[in-house]
N, C-alpha and C positions, 0 to 999 in steps of 0.2 A: 785582489784580482791579478797582480803582477808579482806577488810574493815580496812586496817592499816592506822592509823592516829595518830600523824603526820607521814610524810614520814621518814624512817630510815636515819641516818646520812650516807653520802656517803662513809665514811671510814669502816663502818659496811658492806655495800653492797660490797665494794672492798675486804674485807677480805673473804667473801663467794665466790666471783668470783675466787679469787686466789686458794681457795681450789679445786674448781671444775677444774680449768685449770691445776693445778698441778697433780691431779689424772689422768686426760686424758693423759697428757704428759708422765707420767711414763709408762702407757700402750703401748705407741708407741714403746718403746724400751726394755722393761723388758725381752721379749722372744728372742731378737736378739743373745746376747752372750751365751744363753743356748739352742739354737736350737738342737745341738747334744744330750744333756741330754733329752730334750722333745721327740726327735725321738726315743730314747731307751725306755723311760717310756711309750710312746703311741703306741709302737709296729708298727712303720710305716717306710717308707723310707725317705731319706733326701729330695728327689724331692717332695713327698707328704707333708712333714712338711713345706716346704717353703710356702705352701698355708696358713699357719697361718699368714704370713706377707702379702702375695699377697691379700688374701680375705680382710684382715683389710685395706690395702691401697685403694683397689677398693671401698669398702664401704664408706670410709672416702672421697674419691674423689667425690663421688656422693652426699653424705648427706651434706657436709660442705656448698656448695653454695646454695642448695635447702633449707635446714633448716634455714640458715641464712636469705634467702629471705622471707620465711614464717614467721620468727620472725619479720622482718621489717613490715609485713602486719598484722599479727594476735597477735603480742605482744611477745617481746623478753623474758620476764620473763616466760611466758607460754611455749615457745619452749625450754628455758633452762632447765625447769623442765622435759620436755619430753626427752631431750637429756641426762640429768643426769639419769633418770630412765632407758633409754636404756643402758647406760654404766654400771649401777649397775646390771641390769639383765644379760648382756652379761659377765660380769666379774664373777658373781656368777655361771653362767653356766659353764664358763671355769674352775672355781675352783672345780666344781663337775665332770668334764669330766675325763674319763679314756681311751678314745679312740679318734682317730684323727677326726672322723667325727663330733661328738658334738663340739670338740674343734674348728674346722674350722667355724662352724655355730656361736659359741659364739664369735669368733674374728670378723666375719662380723657384728654382732650386736653391738660389741663394736666400730666399725668403725664409727657409727652414732655419737659417741662423738666428732668427728672432728668439729662439729658446736659449741661446747662450746666456742671456741676461738673467732670467729666472733661475737657471740651473746654477749659475755663479752665485747667486744670492743664497741658494740652498746649501751649496757647498761651503760658503763662508759661515753660515750658521752652524753647520755640522763641525767644522774644523777649528774655528777661532774661539779663544777664550771669551766668555760672556761679555766682558767689559770692552772688548775690542769689536764686537759685532757691528754696533751702530756706526762707528766710524768707517769701517771697511765697506759696509753697505753703501754709505754716503759717497765714498770716493768712487766706488763702482758705478753708482747711478750717475754721478757727475760725469764720469768718463764716457758713459753711453750717450750722454747729451752733448759732451764736447766733441766727441767723434763725428757727430752729425755736422757741427759747425765747422770743424777741420775739413770735412769732405767739400764743403762749400768753398773754403779757402784754397785748398790744394788742387781742386779740379782744373782751374785755369792754368797754373804753371805746368802741370803734368801734360795737358794737351798742347800747350805752346812749345814746350822743350822735348817732349817725347812724341807720343801720339795717343789716341783715345783708348787703345788696347792696354796701355799702362794704368788706365782707371781701374782695371781689373787684375793685372799682373801683380801690382803692389799688395792688394789684399790677399791674392793667392799665396804669395810668399809668406805673409803674416799669419794666415789661417793655418797653413801647413806646418809652420814653426810651432804655432799654438797647439795643434793637434799632437805633434811629437812630444812636446813638453808635457802636455796633459797626460799622455801615456806613461811618461817616465816619472813625473813628480806629483801628480794629483792623486791622492789616495782614494781608494773606493769608499762609497758612502756607508757610513755606519748606521744611518737612519733610513729605515724603509717603511712604507705603508703596505700592510698585508692586503691581499685580495686581487681580483682580476681587473683588467682594464674595461671600462663600460664602452664598447665600441659603438653601440647605438647612440649613446649620448655624444660621442666624438663626431659621428656623421651629422647629428642634428645641429651640434654646435658649429660645425664647418659650414653647413648650409645657411644658417641665419647670419653668420658673420660674413660670408661671401656675398649674400644677397644684399645685406645692408650696405656694405662698403662699395659694391659694385653700383648700386643705385646712387649713393652719395657721390661717387666719383664721375659717373657718366650722366647725371641728371642734366647738367648744363648742355652737353652735346645732343642727348636724346630727347630732351624736353621733359620738364618736371611733370607735366600732365600726360606724357605719353603712355601707351599701354605697357611698354616694356618697363619703364621706371615704376608705374603703379603696381605692376605685377611682381616686381622684385621686392618692393616694400611689403606686399601681402605675403609673399613667400617668407620674408624675414620675420614678420610678426607671427605667422602661424607656426613656423618651425622653432621660434624662440619659446613660444608657450609650451609646445610639445617637449622641447628640451628640458624646460623647468620641470615639467610633470614627470619626465623619465627620471631625472636626477633626484627628485623628492621621494620617488618609490624605490630607487635603487639601494641595495645593501652596500654596494661599493661604487659611489658616484664618481664620476670624472671630476666634477666640481661640486663640493659640498655646499649646498644652498644655505645650510646653517652658517658656514663660514662666511659666505657673501652677506649674510644679514648682520654679522658682528658690526656694531656701530663704527668702530674704528676702521674697518675695511671698507664698508659701503660709502662712508664719508670721504675717506682717502681716494677711493675710486671716482667719486663725483669731482673732486679736485683735479684728479688725473685727467678726466674727460675735458674739463674746462681749460686746464693749462695746456693740453694738447692741442686744442683749438688755436691758441695763441702762438705756441711754439712752432708747430709745423707750418701754419699758414704764413708766419713771418719768414721762415727760412725758404719758403717757396716763392713768395711774392715781393719780399723786399729786394732781393737781387734783381728781379724783373723791373722794379721801379728805378733802381740806380742805373741799370743798363739801357733804359729807354732813351733814345736820341732826343736831345732837347730841341734841336733844330727842326725836327719833324713833328714832335708831339707837343712842343710848347712847355714841357716840363721834363724832369729827369736829369741825369748827370752824364749821359753818353758814355757810361763806363764800360770797359771791356770785361770779360768774364773774370780775368785775374783781378782787375781793380774792384769789381763788385765783391770779390772775396775779402778784400781789405776793409771794406766797409762792415763786413761781418766779424772782423777780428776782435773787436772789444766784446762782442757777445760771447765768442768762444772763450776768450780769456776770462771773462767774468764767471762764466759757468763752471770752469775748472777751478779757479781760486776759491770761490764761494762754496763749490761742491765739496772741495777738500776741508774747508773750514766748518762745513755744516755739522760733521760729526762732533768735534769738540764743543761747538756751540749747543748742539742738541744735548750733549752730556751735561752742560751747565744749566741750560735754560728749558730743556725738554723739546722733543721733536715737534710738538704741536705748535709752540711758540716760533720755532724756526720756519715751520710751514706757513704760519700766518704772515710772518714778516716777508718771506719770499713772495707770497701771493699778492700782498699789499704793494710791494715794489714793482711787480709786473704791471700794475695799473698805469704808473707814471709814464713809461715810454710809449705806450699806445696813445695816451692822451697828448703827449708832446707831438707825435707824428700826425695825429688827427687835426691838430691845431695848425701845424706848419711842417712841411717836409721838402722845402726848396733850398735848403743850405746843408752844406756837408756836415757842419758841426751838429745839426739837429739829428742826422742819421747816426753819427758816431755816439752822441749822447744817449740817444734811444737804445742803440746797440748795446752799450755798456750797461745801462740800467737793466735792460731785459736779461742780460747775462747774469747779473747779480741775483735777480729775482728768480730765474729759472735754476740756477745753481743751487740756491737754498731750498727751493720748493721740490725739485726733483729728489734730491738726497733725502729730504725729510720725509716726503710721502712714501718713499720706498722703505725707509727705516720703520715707519709706522705700521705698514702692512706686515713687514717681517716680525716686528714685535707683537703684532696682535694675533698671530695664528700659531698653531702648533708647528714644531720643527718639521714633521712629516707633510705639512701642507705648504711649506714655504715656496716650492717650485710653482705649484698651480696658482697660489695667491698672487705672487709677484708677477707671474706670467699674464694673469687676468688684468692686473694693474697696468702693465705695459701695453697690453692689447687695447684697453680702454683709452689710453692716450693716443694710440694709432686711430681709433675710432673717432675721437675728438678731432684729430688732425684731418681725417678724411671729411668730416662734417665741415670743419672750418674752411678747408680748401674748396669744398664744393659751394658753400655759400659765397665765399669771396670770388670764385670764378664767375658765378652768376652776377655778382655785383659789378665786376669789372668788365664783363662781356657786354653789358648794356651799353648801347650806342656805338659799339665797334662795327665798322663797315669796311668794305673793300677799299673805299677811297680814304678812310682814316682807320688804319688797322691797329691803332693804339687805344687803350682805355682811356677815358676822360680822366683828368686829375681829380674831379669830384668823386669818381669811383674809388680812388685810393683813400680819400678823406672819409668816405662812408665805411670803407673796410676797416680803417684804423679806429673808428667809433665803434664799430661792431666788435673789434677785439678789445677795446677798452671795457665795453659792457661784459664781455666774457670774463676778462680778468677781475672785475668787480664781484661777479657771481662766484668766481674761484676763491676769492678772499672770504666772501660770506660763508662758503662751504668749509673753508679751513677753520673758521671759528667754530663750526659744529662738530669737528673731530674731537672726540673724547680723549683726554689724557691718558696714556698708558702708565699703569702703576709699575715702577721698576721692580718691585718685588715679584709681581707676576711674571714680568718678562724674564727675570733671571731664573725663575723656577720652570718656565716653559721652554727654556733654551735647551738645545741638544747637549745637555750637561752631564750631570754625574750622579744619578741614582744608583747607589751600590747595591749589589746583590743582598737579598734579605732585608732590605729596607724599604720604606714606603715614601712616596713623594707626592705632595699635593700640588696639582696644576689646575689650570683653567682650560676647559675644552673649548672647541670652536664656537659653542653656543654661549660661552662666557660663564659656564657653571663650574663650580669647584668639584673635583673628583679626586679620589685617592688611587694612585697607580702603584701597584706592587710588582716589581720585577719577579719575585719568587712565584707570583700567581700567574705569570705569563703575560703581563701587561706592558711589557717593555715596547712591543710593537705599537700599542696604542698610544703610549706616552711618546714614542719616537725618540728615546734617549738611551745612549750607551756611554758609560763613563770613559773618559780618555784613557785611564789606567787598564780598562778591560779590553780596549780595541786591540 
């Protein structure tokens, strides 16, 4: 695209990708612990302020799989530039906002940044030597989770020492640098999926995702039995059925339903859904618990926004360290075993908090254990999905996996909000402590189900993975690969099947 020759070393490409992923991940959570502060500065109500998160999640749920698929077809580097540009523009707009309307619009624009993660996975699979893909995917997945935790930690100091505008100026600078570095140092994608974009499928996918997440997010406020919520759930079901039918009949599906039926893919997605329930719910409501004034509520730690971030520090550190180690561990023991281990570890912290959460050491211990479990699980499930699909499907497959985590988070947050809101009155504006106990038992059950789903994930044969990597079928030779339905087929570049295999040798690039 830019006449770059020779191709940059994959480690340089990796550094650029990590910068973009890190900046996006920060934006996911920077506003969460300071929503009350933003509500005051933007002169709005708490109900309206929550649309800063709702709009962001809705936008990300739509953009992530669609932009990932467009990247598979039109070029991952090109779409990564588009995504980073949207992140930069949205962050700058948020930094300039002094009222809630422009802020919500800015957050919707930022949501397009969700495609950064699947596009990064796809570029890694295109550019890295086969033996390094698993580790690089693991580190990237870990950073995407760590960034969320860092956002919770950094939000308080940024607001205390600067002002709320810098919650967005910092990511603006990072994403602008990432976009420039992408243009200069990230090579154009050698792997493309031929065919057109199925825009009808894209519209239906957008409709059911938005309807589902909106219903899950607003159910507590609007009433679960209200006409609006029931109508949204009905729209989600009908449009999802229509979407599947359109995709099954399409010659160029947006998301290949055969790919979604691959055992390693659907089981990893089930784990993602259940892990997402625990992760996003914890990151939303654990800071709320420790910020609760003990003098008024009879529980809590009366922590400031900055202090509540310190309680999350072991979680963030654990996710990063174990996320980095997940690659070498998977190379030795297999991604499935690492996923099982991570899922099992996440059961313990929720059980600890359900039993007792009135001492600081209990919060710190649970935070550290959860970081260990999430670090292993996130990295392993991402690697499993990347290993299980063809290179040309990496973007859309990993995008859907990330989206399903978001859906899990929305469901978990909705259920938790419903549990905690029970008994809240004007005279007693804080949830009852028993509500947090019930919440943590709910998250314990979700973690147990995630561990059970992890046991159901089939082991990926390394031979198959190496063959299906965006590797090196030379001209005039044939290569045996497994397609998205798990069936062996022979791909011959001389017969024009390179596009189907999605592989170009590094020497030929």
